[in-house]
C-alpha positions as CSV (number, residue, x, y, z in Angstrom):
1,X,207.7,81.7,156.0
2,X,210.5,83.5,157.7
3,X,210.6,82.0,161.1
4,X,211.2,78.6,162.7
5,X,209.0,79.1,165.9
6,X,205.6,79.3,164.3
7,X,204.2,77.7,161.2
8,X,201.3,80.2,161.3
9,X,203.2,83.4,161.8
10,X,204.5,83.9,158.3
11,X,203.2,84.5,154.8
12,X,200.0,82.4,154.6
13,X,196.3,82.5,155.0
14,X,193.5,85.0,154.0
15,X,190.4,86.5,155.5
16,X,187.7,87.7,155.7
17,X,185.8,86.7,152.5
18,X,185.4,89.6,150.0
19,X,184.0,89.6,146.5
20,X,187.6,89.6,145.2
21,X,188.5,86.5,147.2
22,X,185.3,84.7,146.0
23,X,186.4,85.3,142.5
24,X,189.9,84.0,143.3
25,X,191.5,87.4,142.9
26,X,194.0,89.1,145.3
27,X,192.7,92.1,147.2
28,X,194.9,94.7,148.9
29,X,194.1,98.1,150.4
30,X,195.3,100.9,148.1
31,X,196.7,103.9,150.0
32,X,194.1,106.7,149.4
33,X,196.6,109.5,148.8
34,X,198.8,107.7,146.2
35,X,198.6,107.0,142.5
36,X,198.0,103.4,141.6
37,X,199.8,101.5,138.8
38,X,198.3,98.2,137.8
39,X,200.7,95.4,136.6
40,X,198.7,93.2,134.3
41,X,200.1,89.7,134.6
42,X,200.3,87.8,131.3
43,X,202.0,84.8,133.0
44,X,205.4,86.5,133.4
45,X,208.0,85.1,135.8
46,X,209.0,88.8,136.5
47,X,205.5,90.2,137.2
48,X,206.2,90.6,140.9
49,X,209.6,92.2,140.1
50,X,207.9,94.8,137.8
51,X,205.5,95.7,140.7
52,X,208.5,96.0,143.1
53,X,210.4,98.3,140.6
54,X,207.4,100.5,140.3
55,X,207.2,100.8,144.1
56,X,210.9,101.5,144.2
57,X,210.1,104.5,142.0
58,X,207.7,105.5,145.0
59,X,204.6,104.8,143.1
60,X,202.1,102.3,144.5
61,X,201.5,99.1,142.4
62,X,199.3,96.1,142.4
63,X,199.3,92.9,140.3
64,X,196.1,91.9,138.6
65,X,195.4,88.9,136.3
66,X,195.1,89.5,132.6
67,X,191.6,88.1,132.6
68,X,190.3,90.6,135.1
69,X,187.1,92.2,133.6
70,X,188.0,95.6,132.2
71,X,185.3,97.4,134.2
72,X,186.8,96.0,137.5
73,X,190.3,96.9,136.4
74,X,189.3,100.5,135.6
75,X,187.2,100.6,138.7
76,X,190.4,100.7,140.7
77,X,191.1,104.0,139.0
78,X,194.7,103.4,138.0
79,X,196.9,106.2,137.1
80,X,198.7,103.9,134.7
81,X,198.8,100.3,133.5
82,X,201.8,98.1,132.8
83,X,201.5,95.0,130.7
84,X,204.0,92.3,131.7
85,X,205.8,89.8,129.7
86,X,204.6,86.2,129.3
87,X,205.4,82.9,127.7
88,X,202.7,82.9,125.0
89,X,202.7,84.1,121.3
90,X,200.1,86.6,120.3
91,X,199.2,84.3,117.5
92,X,198.6,81.2,119.6
93,X,194.9,80.1,120.0
94,X,193.6,81.4,123.4
95,X,196.6,83.7,123.9
96,X,195.8,86.5,126.3
97,X,195.4,89.9,124.6
98,X,194.8,93.5,125.4
99,X,191.1,94.4,125.5
100,X,190.4,97.4,123.2
101,X,188.3,98.8,126.1
102,X,191.5,99.3,128.1
103,X,193.1,101.2,125.3
104,X,189.9,103.3,124.7
105,X,189.9,104.3,128.5
106,X,192.7,106.8,128.0
107,X,194.8,105.4,130.9
108,X,198.6,105.5,130.1
109,X,199.9,102.1,129.2
110,X,203.4,100.7,129.2
111,X,204.1,97.3,127.5
112,X,207.0,95.0,128.4
113,X,208.1,92.0,126.2
114,X,204.9,90.1,125.4
115,X,202.9,93.1,126.7
116,X,204.7,95.2,124.2
117,X,203.6,92.8,121.4
118,X,200.0,92.6,122.7
119,X,199.9,96.4,122.8
120,X,201.3,96.7,119.3
121,X,198.8,94.2,117.9
122,X,195.8,95.8,119.7
123,X,196.7,99.2,118.3
124,X,197.1,98.1,114.7
125,X,200.8,97.3,114.6
126,X,202.5,94.3,113.2
127,X,203.9,91.3,115.1
128,X,205.6,88.5,113.3
129,X,207.6,85.3,113.9
130,X,210.8,86.4,112.2
131,X,212.8,83.3,112.9
132,X,215.3,85.4,114.8
133,X,214.9,85.0,118.6
134,X,216.7,87.1,121.1
135,X,217.6,85.9,124.6
136,X,219.9,87.3,127.2
137,X,222.0,90.4,126.8
138,X,221.4,92.4,123.7
139,X,222.7,95.7,122.4
140,X,220.1,98.4,122.0
141,X,220.6,101.6,119.9
142,X,218.4,104.6,120.8
143,X,217.1,106.1,117.6
144,X,215.4,109.5,116.7
145,X,215.9,112.7,118.6
146,X,215.4,113.4,122.3
147,X,213.1,110.5,123.2
148,X,211.1,110.5,126.4
149,X,211.8,106.9,127.4
150,X,215.6,107.3,126.9
151,X,215.9,111.0,127.8
152,X,219.5,111.6,129.2
153,X,220.5,108.0,128.7
154,X,223.3,106.4,126.7
155,X,222.5,105.9,123.0
156,X,224.0,102.5,123.1
157,X,223.1,100.2,126.1
158,X,222.8,96.6,127.0
159,X,219.3,95.2,127.6
160,X,217.9,91.8,128.6
161,X,215.8,90.1,125.9
162,X,213.6,87.0,126.0
163,X,211.5,86.7,122.9
164,X,210.8,84.9,119.6
165,X,208.1,87.0,118.1
166,X,209.0,90.6,117.2
167,X,207.2,93.8,116.5
168,X,208.0,94.6,112.9
169,X,205.7,97.6,112.4
170,X,204.8,100.1,115.1
171,X,201.1,101.3,115.5
172,X,200.2,104.6,113.8
173,X,201.2,107.6,115.7
174,X,204.0,105.8,117.6
175,X,207.7,106.8,117.2
176,X,210.2,104.0,117.2
177,X,212.9,105.0,119.7
178,X,214.9,101.9,120.0
179,X,216.3,99.1,117.8
180,X,218.6,96.2,118.3
181,X,221.7,95.8,116.0
182,X,219.7,93.5,113.8
183,X,217.1,96.4,113.2
184,X,214.3,94.8,115.4
185,X,212.0,97.3,117.0
186,X,213.0,97.4,120.7
187,X,211.0,100.4,121.9
188,X,208.3,102.8,120.8
189,X,206.3,105.7,122.4
190,X,203.3,107.9,121.7
191,X,203.7,110.5,124.4
192,X,200.6,112.5,123.4
193,X,198.5,109.4,124.0
194,X,200.4,108.4,127.1
195,X,201.6,105.0,125.7
196,X,204.9,103.4,125.4
197,X,206.5,100.0,125.3
198,X,209.8,98.0,125.2
199,X,210.6,94.6,123.8
200,X,213.2,94.1,126.6
201,X,212.9,93.7,130.4
202,X,213.6,96.9,132.2
203,X,212.9,95.4,135.5
204,X,215.8,93.0,135.6
205,X,219.2,94.0,136.9
206,X,220.9,92.9,133.7
207,X,219.3,95.8,131.7
208,X,221.4,99.0,131.7
209,X,219.2,102.0,132.9
210,X,216.1,99.8,133.2
211,X,214.8,101.6,136.2
212,X,215.4,104.9,134.6
213,X,213.4,103.9,131.5
214,X,210.6,102.7,133.7
215,X,210.6,105.9,135.7
216,X,210.6,108.0,132.5
217,X,207.3,106.3,131.6
218,X,205.8,106.7,135.1
219,X,206.8,110.3,135.7
220,X,207.1,111.9,132.3
221,X,204.5,110.0,130.2
222,X,202.0,108.8,132.8
223,X,202.3,111.7,135.1
224,X,202.6,109.6,138.3
225,X,203.6,111.3,141.5
226,X,206.4,109.7,143.5
227,X,204.7,110.0,146.9
228,X,204.3,106.5,148.1
229,X,206.6,105.3,150.9
230,X,206.5,102.6,153.5
231,X,206.3,105.4,156.1
232,X,202.6,105.7,155.2
233,X,201.9,102.1,155.9
234,X,202.2,102.2,159.6
235,X,199.6,105.0,160.1
236,X,197.3,103.4,157.5
237,X,197.6,99.9,159.0
238,X,197.2,101.0,162.7
239,X,193.9,102.7,161.7
240,X,192.7,99.7,159.7
241,X,193.6,97.2,162.5
242,X,191.8,99.3,165.1
243,X,188.7,99.4,162.8
244,X,188.8,95.7,162.2
245,X,189.6,94.5,165.8
246,X,187.6,97.0,167.8
247,X,187.6,95.9,171.5
248,X,188.3,92.2,170.8
249,X,191.4,90.3,171.7
250,X,194.0,89.1,169.2
251,X,196.5,86.2,169.2
252,X,199.7,85.9,167.1
253,X,202.0,82.9,166.5
254,X,205.3,84.6,166.9
255,X,208.5,82.9,165.4
256,X,211.0,85.7,165.6
257,X,211.2,85.9,161.9
258,X,210.8,89.1,160.0
259,X,207.2,88.6,158.8
260,X,205.6,87.6,162.1
261,X,207.7,90.1,164.1
262,X,206.7,93.1,162.0
263,X,203.0,91.9,161.8
264,X,202.9,91.6,165.6
265,X,204.6,94.9,166.1
266,X,202.0,96.7,163.9
267,X,199.1,95.1,165.7
268,X,200.7,95.9,169.1
269,X,201.0,99.5,168.0
270,X,197.3,99.5,167.1
271,X,195.7,97.7,170.0
272,X,198.3,97.4,172.7
273,X,197.5,94.8,175.4
274,X,194.6,93.4,173.4
275,X,197.3,91.3,171.7
276,X,198.9,88.1,173.0
277,X,201.7,86.5,171.2
278,X,202.5,82.8,171.5
279,X,206.0,81.6,170.9
280,X,206.4,77.8,170.5
281,X,210.0,76.9,171.2
282,X,210.3,73.6,169.5
283,X,214.1,73.3,170.0
284,X,214.8,73.5,166.3
285,X,215.9,77.1,166.2
286,X,219.4,78.4,165.6
287,X,221.7,79.6,168.4
288,X,220.4,82.5,170.4
289,X,217.1,82.9,168.4
290,X,214.8,81.8,171.2
291,X,216.5,84.3,173.6
292,X,216.2,87.0,170.8
293,X,212.4,86.5,170.7
294,X,211.9,86.4,174.4
295,X,214.2,89.3,175.2
296,X,214.7,91.7,172.3
297,X,211.3,91.6,170.8
298,X,209.5,92.0,174.0
299,X,211.8,94.8,175.1
300,X,211.2,96.6,171.8
301,X,207.4,96.3,171.6
302,X,206.2,95.5,175.2
303,X,204.1,92.8,173.8
304,X,202.4,90.2,176.1
305,X,204.3,87.0,175.2
306,X,203.3,83.5,176.1
307,X,206.3,81.0,175.7
308,X,205.7,77.3,175.4
309,X,208.8,75.1,175.9
310,X,208.0,72.1,173.7
311,X,211.6,71.0,172.9
312,X,211.4,67.6,174.4
313,X,208.0,66.9,172.9
314,X,209.3,67.7,169.4
315,X,212.5,65.7,169.8
316,X,210.6,62.7,171.1
317,X,208.2,62.9,168.1
318,X,211.2,63.2,165.6
319,X,213.2,60.3,167.2
320,X,214.4,58.0,164.4
321,X,212.6,60.0,161.6
322,X,214.9,60.4,158.6
323,X,212.5,61.1,155.6
324,X,212.3,64.9,155.1
325,X,208.6,65.0,154.3
326,X,207.8,62.8,157.3
327,X,209.8,65.3,159.4
328,X,207.6,68.1,158.1
329,X,204.5,66.3,158.8
330,X,205.6,65.4,162.3
331,X,206.6,69.0,163.2
332,X,203.4,70.3,161.6
333,X,201.3,67.9,163.6
334,X,203.0,68.6,166.9
335,X,203.0,72.4,166.3
336,X,199.3,72.3,165.7
337,X,198.7,70.5,168.9
338,X,200.9,72.8,171.0
339,X,199.6,76.0,169.4
340,X,196.0,74.8,169.8
341,X,196.5,74.2,173.5
342,X,198.2,77.6,174.0
343,X,195.5,79.3,172.0
344,X,192.8,77.8,174.1
345,X,194.6,78.9,177.2
346,X,194.8,82.4,175.9
347,X,191.0,82.3,175.2
348,X,190.3,80.9,178.7
349,X,192.4,83.5,180.4
350,X,190.9,86.4,178.5
351,X,188.7,88.8,180.7
352,X,185.0,88.1,180.6
353,X,183.3,89.9,177.8
354,X,186.6,90.2,175.9
355,X,186.6,87.5,173.3
356,X,189.6,86.4,171.3
357,X,188.4,86.6,167.7
358,X,191.5,87.4,165.6
359,X,194.7,85.7,164.5
360,X,197.7,87.7,163.2
361,X,199.5,86.4,160.2
362,X,202.4,87.8,158.3
363,X,201.0,87.2,154.8
364,X,203.0,89.2,152.3
365,X,202.0,90.5,148.9
366,X,203.7,87.7,146.9
367,X,201.8,85.2,148.8
368,X,198.4,86.9,148.1
369,X,199.4,87.0,144.3
370,X,200.6,83.4,144.2
371,X,197.6,82.0,146.1
372,X,195.1,83.8,143.8
373,X,193.4,85.4,146.8
374,X,192.6,82.5,149.2
375,X,189.2,81.4,150.3
376,X,188.2,83.0,153.5
377,X,188.5,83.6,157.2
378,X,188.3,80.0,158.6
379,X,190.6,78.6,155.9
380,X,194.2,79.2,156.8
381,X,196.5,78.0,154.1
382,X,198.8,75.3,155.0
383,X,202.5,76.2,154.7
384,X,204.5,74.0,152.4
385,X,206.9,73.2,155.2
386,X,204.3,72.3,157.9
387,X,200.6,72.1,158.3
388,X,197.5,74.3,158.8
389,X,195.6,74.9,162.0
390,X,192.6,72.7,163.1
391,X,189.3,73.7,161.5
392,X,187.7,74.3,164.9
393,X,190.1,77.1,165.7
394,X,187.7,79.8,164.5
395,X,189.6,83.0,164.1
396,X,189.3,85.9,161.6
397,X,192.7,86.9,160.2
398,X,194.6,90.2,160.6
399,X,197.1,90.5,157.9
400,X,198.8,94.0,158.1
401,X,201.5,93.1,155.6
402,X,199.5,91.7,152.8
403,X,200.2,94.7,150.5
404,X,204.0,94.6,151.0
405,X,207.1,92.9,149.6
406,X,209.8,91.6,151.9
407,X,212.1,94.6,151.5
408,X,209.2,96.9,152.3
409,X,208.4,94.8,155.4
410,X,212.0,95.3,156.6
411,X,211.6,99.0,156.2
412,X,208.5,99.1,158.2
413,X,210.1,97.0,160.9
414,X,212.9,99.5,161.2
415,X,210.5,102.4,161.5
416,X,208.7,100.5,164.2
417,X,211.9,100.3,166.2
418,X,212.4,96.6,166.0
419,X,216.0,95.3,166.6
420,X,218.2,95.0,163.4
421,X,218.9,91.4,164.4
422,X,215.2,90.6,163.9
423,X,214.5,92.8,160.9
424,X,217.6,91.6,158.9
425,X,217.2,87.9,159.9
426,X,217.7,85.6,157.0
427,X,214.7,83.5,155.8
428,X,214.5,80.3,157.9
429,X,212.3,77.3,157.2
430,X,209.4,76.6,159.4
431,X,210.7,73.1,160.5
432,X,213.9,74.8,161.4
433,X,217.2,72.9,161.7
434,X,215.4,69.6,161.4
435,X,215.4,69.8,157.6
436,X,219.1,71.0,157.6
437,X,220.1,67.6,159.2
438,X,220.3,64.9,156.6
439,X,219.3,62.0,158.7
440,X,217.5,61.5,162.0
441,X,217.3,64.5,164.4
442,X,218.7,64.3,167.9
443,X,219.8,66.7,170.6
444,X,223.5,66.0,169.9
445,X,223.1,66.6,166.2
446,X,221.2,69.8,166.7
447,X,223.9,71.1,169.0
448,X,226.6,70.3,166.3
449,X,224.6,72.0,163.6
450,X,223.8,75.0,165.8
451,X,227.4,75.7,166.6
452,X,228.5,75.4,163.0
453,X,225.7,77.6,161.8
454,X,226.6,80.2,164.5
455,X,230.2,80.3,163.3
456,X,229.0,80.9,159.7
457,X,226.6,83.7,160.7
458,X,229.3,85.4,162.9
459,X,231.9,85.4,160.1
460,X,229.5,86.7,157.5
461,X,228.5,89.5,159.8
462,X,232.1,90.3,160.6
463,X,232.9,90.4,156.9
464,X,229.9,92.8,156.4
465,X,228.3,90.3,154.0
466,X,225.3,89.0,156.0
467,X,223.0,91.5,154.2
468,X,224.5,90.9,150.8
469,X,223.3,87.4,150.5
470,X,219.7,86.0,150.7
471,X,220.6,83.3,153.2
472,X,223.3,80.7,153.9
473,X,221.9,77.5,155.1
474,X,224.4,75.1,156.8
475,X,223.6,71.5,156.2
476,X,224.8,68.7,158.4
477,X,225.3,65.3,156.6
478,X,224.6,63.4,159.7
479,X,224.4,60.0,157.9
480,X,227.7,60.5,156.2
481,X,231.1,60.0,157.7
482,X,234.4,61.3,156.2
483,X,238.0,60.4,157.1
484,X,240.1,63.3,158.5
485,X,243.3,64.0,160.4
486,X,243.0,66.2,163.5
487,X,245.9,66.5,166.1
488,X,247.9,63.8,164.3
489,X,245.0,61.4,164.9
490,X,242.7,59.8,162.3
491,X,239.1,61.0,162.6
492,X,235.8,59.8,161.3
493,X,233.6,62.9,161.4
494,X,230.6,64.5,159.6
495,X,230.8,66.8,156.7
496,X,228.8,70.1,156.6
497,X,227.7,72.0,153.5
498,X,227.6,75.7,153.2
499,X,224.8,77.0,150.9
500,X,225.2,80.7,150.4
501,X,222.7,82.0,147.9
502,X,221.7,85.3,146.4
503,X,218.1,86.0,145.3
504,X,215.4,88.7,145.3
505,X,212.4,86.5,145.9
506,X,213.7,82.9,146.4
507,X,211.9,81.8,143.2
508,X,215.3,81.7,141.5
509,X,218.7,81.9,143.1
510,X,222.4,81.8,142.4
511,X,225.2,80.6,144.7
512,X,227.0,83.6,146.3
513,X,230.7,84.0,145.4
514,X,232.1,84.4,148.9
515,X,235.7,85.5,149.2
516,X,238.2,82.7,149.5
517,X,239.8,84.0,152.7
518,X,236.4,84.1,154.3
519,X,235.6,80.6,153.2
520,X,239.0,79.4,154.6
521,X,238.4,81.2,157.9
522,X,234.9,79.6,158.2
523,X,236.2,76.1,157.5
524,X,239.1,76.4,159.9
525,X,236.9,77.6,162.7
526,X,234.3,74.9,162.2
527,X,236.7,72.1,162.1
528,X,238.7,73.5,165.1
529,X,235.7,74.4,167.2
530,X,233.2,71.6,166.4
531,X,234.9,68.3,167.0
532,X,232.2,66.2,165.4
533,X,232.8,68.0,162.0
534,X,236.1,67.3,160.0
535,X,235.1,68.5,156.6
536,X,233.5,71.7,155.2
537,X,232.1,71.7,151.6
538,X,230.5,74.4,149.4
539,X,227.3,74.0,147.4
540,X,227.7,75.9,144.0
541,X,224.3,74.9,142.5
542,X,221.9,77.5,141.3
543,X,218.1,77.4,141.6
544,X,217.0,75.8,139.3
545,X,218.1,73.0,139.1
546,X,218.7,72.8,142.8
547,X,216.6,74.2,145.6
548,X,217.9,76.5,148.4
549,X,217.2,74.1,151.2
550,X,218.5,70.5,150.8
551,X,215.4,68.8,152.1
């Protein structure tokens, strides 16, 4: 979830119940005018990235499980099918395979890594455990004449491999168009049948020309049209929201984060004053963020906003609590109670005959995929940071972002006219600064951390780097003291930890190599301007093994 003010506002939940949800499969609304590419997930860590790369080529994509019945898969009328990688070997017992009915359907197919091997085996090629595994950067040589996959690209290029089995014999009718230095088959194509595949991962940034290879398949082999854009999403969702909501009223837990803000703005554009947003100020936000919600978001959208000042309530409940999981439970419990009270007030204040029946949530497509589709209108998934809503809060969900990735949500937000400060806000945990304080939470410690965090965010923005990193948590080691010297006096202050990370989806991350002069400036300002802090440290751990947040 990308906002601290509301545990229900971001990426969670599902409703109403559909056949797909009853089967545990994600369901999204395919834009009518666009081609659809299905990404068949064989358990790949990069399945979502493949889907994103297809959308970056302006072709709409959805992820489906490998065990989806073929008739249902083909019933979606895909223009093309992409087979993802996966951890299995095609020879393992129970390994997922490519159903011959998919091949016989005549839909263009593109295999990647394991999908490349499953495709080769299904079509009569040969896959073997050669004893020569390839992992990481590998040199690829384009062979043959003017191939379609590598048209106009370098004959020698670096690609990213991750496999043990290898295709040693291409299926009949396929031309081998790429090999590694060791002679392994790295790519083949049968343009007449609309099929191609690669052993490497074109979706990762480490592969030279990977996006071009993918687009050559989409455009030149599969005949997909690059017509899908996020500009279409607003009109489609406004129409869908109006059809779903009718003349009923809607409530939204607004945090000020990207997901909840864009979701609320879309609903506001659709039904206007039928929407009421609830902002719970729990006092755990960063400097200026509560004001940003109350001032900037309302000014940009005209939304009816109900603000609940619950800072003292949360601080009292957190007094003396040090264990991070207990903090989460306390915050989740208190939020539920506060939001429940606010929601009931909204219901009571609604005009007679205008029932409040819907709750807006900023569920994103990765959440739909990872949750397997959810289980219905009254079952709102608990966020891992906080808790779910009470069972007796009976709302059906409105989820206008459930077909979008985070970068697409930002694009929609900009098109809706939301302030850049909200659209480009870095991901922020639901429990807020409470889990960035190692130790008990107090008003004084929150103020210390807020000031240090504000300095870091300001300097990153001044350096033009705030959009180049995924996020930069600042962690206060409140239960640790370090010796320092300030103004010729010995000090015994707190250390803070800077945690700048780069990521595309937060599933994996690497620490961001910030310029030394920027780090020096940040450290100088923090130790000069925040008297309680006398030491600034840098976390250089990747994920895995570390997590992005400390608690």
